[in-house]
C-alpha positions in Angstrom: 190.8 162.7 228.3 187.8 164.9 227.2 184.7 163.6 228.9 182.0 166.1 227.8 182.3 167.4 224.3 180.0 169.9 222.6 180.3 170.5 218.9 178.6 173.5 217.3 175.7 173.2 219.6 172.7 175.5 218.9 169.3 175.8 220.5 166.4 177.9 219.2 163.2 178.6 221.0 160.1 180.2 219.5 157.9 182.4 221.8 154.7 184.2 221.1 156.0 187.5 222.5 159.5 187.5 220.9 159.4 185.1 218.0 162.5 183.0 217.4 165.3 183.3 219.9 168.7 181.7 219.8 169.4 180.7 223.4 172.6 178.8 222.6 174.6 179.9 219.6 177.1 177.5 218.0 178.8 176.5 221.3 181.8 174.2 221.1 183.8 173.1 224.2 185.6 170.2 225.7 185.4 169.4 229.5 188.1 167.1 230.8 187.7 164.1 233.0 187.8 164.9 236.7 187.5 168.7 236.0 185.2 171.1 237.7 184.0 173.3 234.9 181.6 176.2 235.5 179.2 178.1 233.3 179.0 181.7 234.4 176.9 184.5 233.0 173.9 186.8 233.6 170.3 185.7 233.5 169.2 184.7 230.0 172.7 184.1 228.7 172.1 180.5 227.8 174.1 178.7 230.5 171.2 176.7 232.0 169.9 175.8 228.6 173.3 174.4 227.7 173.3 172.4 230.9 169.8 171.0 230.0 171.1 170.0 226.6 173.9 168.1 228.2 171.5 166.4 230.6 169.1 165.6 227.7 166.2 167.6 229.1 166.2 169.6 225.8 167.1 168.3 222.3 169.4 170.2 220.0 168.4 172.4 217.2 171.8 171.6 215.6 175.2 170.2 216.7 176.5 167.2 218.6 177.0 166.2 222.3 179.4 163.4 223.2 180.5 161.9 226.6 184.0 160.6 225.7 183.6 158.5 222.6 179.8 157.8 223.2 177.3 160.0 221.4 174.4 161.6 223.4 172.8 163.8 220.8 173.6 164.2 217.1 171.0 166.3 215.4 172.1 165.6 211.8 171.5 161.9 212.4 168.4 162.5 214.6 170.1 160.6 217.4 169.0 161.4 221.0 169.8 159.5 224.2 167.2 160.2 226.9 168.3 161.6 230.3 167.8 158.4 232.2 170.3 156.6 230.0 173.1 159.2 230.2 174.5 158.1 233.6 174.4 161.5 235.1 173.9 162.9 238.6 172.1 166.2 238.9 171.4 168.7 241.6 168.8 171.4 241.0 168.5 175.0 242.3 165.3 174.2 244.2 166.7 171.0 245.8 163.8 168.9 244.4 163.6 166.5 247.4 160.4 164.6 247.9 158.6 165.9 251.1 156.7 162.7 251.6 159.9 160.5 251.6 162.4 160.4 254.5 166.1 161.0 253.9 166.9 157.3 253.2 164.1 157.0 250.6 165.0 160.3 248.9 168.6 159.2 248.5 167.6 155.6 247.5 165.2 156.6 244.8 167.6 156.4 241.8 168.7 153.0 243.0 165.1 151.8 243.2 164.7 152.9 239.6 167.8 150.9 238.7 166.3 147.9 240.6 169.4 147.6 242.9 168.9 144.8 245.5 168.2 145.9 249.1 171.6 144.9 250.5 173.6 146.9 248.0 171.1 149.8 248.2 171.5 150.1 251.9 175.3 150.1 251.6 175.3 152.7 248.8 172.9 155.0 250.6 174.9 154.7 253.9 178.1 155.6 252.0 176.4 158.6 250.3 175.0 159.9 253.5 178.3 159.6 255.3 180.1 161.7 252.6 177.4 164.4 252.8 177.3 164.6 256.6 173.8 163.2 256.9 174.5 160.0 258.8 172.0 159.4 261.5 169.2 161.4 259.8 167.9 158.5 257.6 164.4 158.5 259.2 164.0 162.3 259.1 161.8 164.1 256.6 162.9 167.1 254.6 160.5 169.4 256.6 162.4 168.6 259.7 165.7 169.6 258.3 167.5 172.9 257.4 168.0 174.2 253.9 171.6 173.2 254.0 170.6 169.6 255.0 168.0 169.5 252.3 170.7 170.5 249.8 172.9 167.7 251.1 170.0 165.2 250.5 170.0 166.4 246.8 173.8 165.9 246.7 173.7 162.5 248.3 171.0 161.4 245.8 173.1 162.7 242.9 176.2 160.7 244.0 174.6 157.5 245.2 174.8 155.9 241.7 178.5 156.9 241.5 178.0 158.9 238.3 181.0 159.9 236.2 179.5 163.3 235.5 177.7 165.5 238.0 175.6 168.5 236.8 174.8 171.3 239.2 172.3 174.0 238.3 172.8 176.9 240.7 172.6 174.5 243.6 173.5 177.0 246.4 171.4 180.1 245.4 168.7 179.4 247.9 171.1 179.1 250.9 172.3 181.9 253.1 175.8 183.4 252.4 177.6 181.6 255.2 176.1 178.2 254.3 176.8 178.8 250.6 180.5 179.3 251.4 180.7 176.1 253.5 178.9 174.1 250.8 181.4 175.2 248.1 184.1 173.4 250.1 181.9 170.3 250.6 181.2 170.1 246.9 184.9 170.4 246.1 185.8 167.7 248.7 183.2 165.4 247.1 184.8 165.8 243.7 188.2 165.0 245.1 186.9 161.9 246.9 184.9 160.5 244.0 186.8 162.0 241.1 183.7 162.8 239.0 183.5 165.6 236.5 181.5 168.5 237.6 179.6 170.8 235.2 178.4 173.7 237.4 176.0 176.5 236.4 176.0 179.8 238.4 175.6 183.5 238.1 177.8 184.0 241.2 181.3 184.8 240.2 182.8 184.1 243.6 181.2 180.7 243.6 182.6 179.9 240.1 186.1 181.1 240.9 186.2 179.2 244.2 185.1 175.9 242.7 186.4 175.8 239.1 189.4 174.4 237.5 188.3 176.2 234.3 185.2 178.2 233.5 183.4 180.0 230.7 181.6 183.3 230.6 178.5 183.4 228.3 176.6 186.4 226.9 173.5 186.1 224.7 174.1 182.5 223.9 177.7 182.9 222.9 180.9 181.9 224.7 182.9 185.0 225.5 185.9 183.3 227.1 187.1 179.9 228.5 190.0 180.0 230.9 191.1 179.3 234.5 189.6 181.7 237.1 193.0 183.4 237.7 193.8 184.0 234.0 190.2 185.1 233.2 190.2 187.6 236.0 193.6 189.0 235.1 193.3 188.8 231.4 189.6 189.2 230.4 189.0 188.8 226.7 186.6 191.8 226.4 184.8 194.5 228.2 181.8 192.3 229.0 184.0 189.7 230.8 185.9 192.4 232.6 182.6 193.8 234.0 181.2 190.5 234.9 184.2 189.3 237.0 184.8 191.3 240.1 184.1 195.0 240.9 184.9 197.3 238.0 184.9 200.9 236.9 184.3 202.0 233.3 185.4 205.5 232.4 184.5 206.9 228.9 187.2 209.2 227.5 187.8 211.3 224.3 191.3 211.0 222.8 192.8 214.2 221.4 196.4 215.4 220.9 197.8 212.2 222.5 195.8 212.7 225.7 192.7 211.1 227.3 190.0 213.5 228.4 187.1 212.2 230.5 183.6 212.8 229.0 182.5 216.2 230.3 186.1 217.4 231.0 187.6 218.8 227.7 190.3 220.9 229.4 191.9 218.5 232.0 193.3 215.2 230.7 194.4 212.1 232.6 198.0 211.3 233.1 197.8 208.1 231.0 199.8 206.8 228.1 197.5 205.9 225.1 198.4 202.4 223.7 200.3 202.9 220.4 197.9 200.5 218.5 194.7 202.4 219.7 193.5 204.5 216.8 190.0 205.4 217.9 189.0 208.9 219.0 187.0 207.5 221.9 187.7 204.7 224.5 186.4 203.1 227.6 189.0 202.8 230.4 188.4 199.7 232.7 189.8 199.5 236.2 189.3 197.7 239.4 188.5 199.8 242.5 191.8 198.7 244.1 193.8 199.8 241.1 193.1 203.5 241.8 194.9 205.6 244.4 193.8 208.6 246.2 196.5 211.3 246.8 196.5 214.6 248.5 198.7 216.3 245.9 198.8 215.7 242.1 196.7 213.3 240.2 193.4 214.2 238.5 191.7 216.7 240.8 188.2 215.9 242.1 186.2 215.8 245.3 185.1 213.0 247.6 181.4 212.3 247.0 180.9 209.4 249.4 182.9 207.3 251.9 181.9 203.9 253.3 183.8 201.8 255.8 183.7 198.1 254.7 185.7 196.5 257.5 188.8 195.4 255.7 188.7 198.4 253.3 187.3 201.8 252.8 185.3 202.7 249.6 185.4 206.2 248.2 183.3 207.5 245.3 184.4 210.4 243.2 183.4 211.9 239.9 185.8 211.9 236.9 184.1 213.8 234.2 180.6 212.5 233.9 181.4 209.1 235.4 181.3 208.1 239.1 184.3 206.0 240.1 184.7 203.6 243.1 188.0 203.4 244.9 188.9 200.8 247.5 191.8 201.5 249.9 193.0 199.1 252.7 194.0 201.9 255.0 192.2 205.1 256.0 193.5 207.9 253.8 191.9 210.5 256.1 189.7 212.0 253.4 186.2 213.1 254.3 183.1 213.7 252.1 183.6 217.0 250.3 187.4 217.0 250.5 189.5 217.8 247.4 191.7 214.9 246.4 193.8 213.6 243.5 193.2 210.3 241.6 196.0 208.2 240.1 195.5 205.0 238.1 198.0 202.1 238.7 196.4 199.9 236.0 194.0 200.6 233.1 192.6 198.3 230.4 191.6 200.0 227.2 188.5 199.0 225.3 186.7 200.5 222.2 183.9 202.8 223.1 181.5 200.9 220.9 181.2 197.2 221.9 179.2 194.4 220.2 176.1 193.3 221.9 173.0 195.1 223.2 171.9 195.8 226.8 168.4 195.9 225.5 168.8 192.3 224.1 170.2 191.1 227.4 167.2 192.5 229.2 164.8 190.9 226.8 166.4 187.5 227.3 165.9 187.6 231.0 162.1 187.3 230.6 162.1 184.6 227.8 
């Protein structure tokens, strides 16, 4: 069953500096009941604005939002249900816990708004604290707790009303890396235990891939791809998605006489087969650092520019034409900085040299 439904949702903002900006552009998607669905994209791409539209913190410029068969916002009919009536739980990036209230009162706050009686309130708060590992801290104040414990307060407050839908807006970005990793598992465990639907906003690809059943990547207010983490990583729909998920190399080439020549190297071509349906005279070759091999003999000849030991792998950097390429190997190849080596590609994805979208526009959106 589809639990969150967006139909042609658009949101415009008007700013003094930049005029009219389309933050969310004709977005349609269906999120299933019990699914963890992540919005992933760079700053200014529209993911948080979309979440705020779902929550009811912003009204639509056009389109519709439904929870199952119940309308939340329908712009054509001028229908809008306020946030407090949507039955959502929400966790914010900045925790948003009240410093003057102890843990119990922070978690109980939504229940007081709903006028739940004291007996039921105590039972519900106790249960929420148990599931967020805060039992025994009821009388503590946020200033006495760690950042991770404060985030758990926000989670407990979000689940205490037993919502069907939980919205999380970059909830782990203020935590240290180790704690963030632990909290990912705790959030996933809470979802399995309570079976609520999670809509999760993040710019952290590892976070999205670890948590999500499905996810989308947005760019400049437009959905670029919706898929499972595995399928999106292995089969990105375009160059933007390829570059946003995981480490990547982009090598510009000229195509001539059936061969690919790196920019700045018109005499030495790469040992690659050009796809038969690729008719342009230029291309961008996309590869992952672990899809390139360093060899002593053969391959495209170049020189080691840099070598960094990363613990479980070694990163080498080499120039191919005018582009610097990163290569990851899981064993020490014995190459040192300055050594001559060969480069061979095990997998390459071909993209047009000219792509839609503007880096200047992406930068502009970051400050709107």
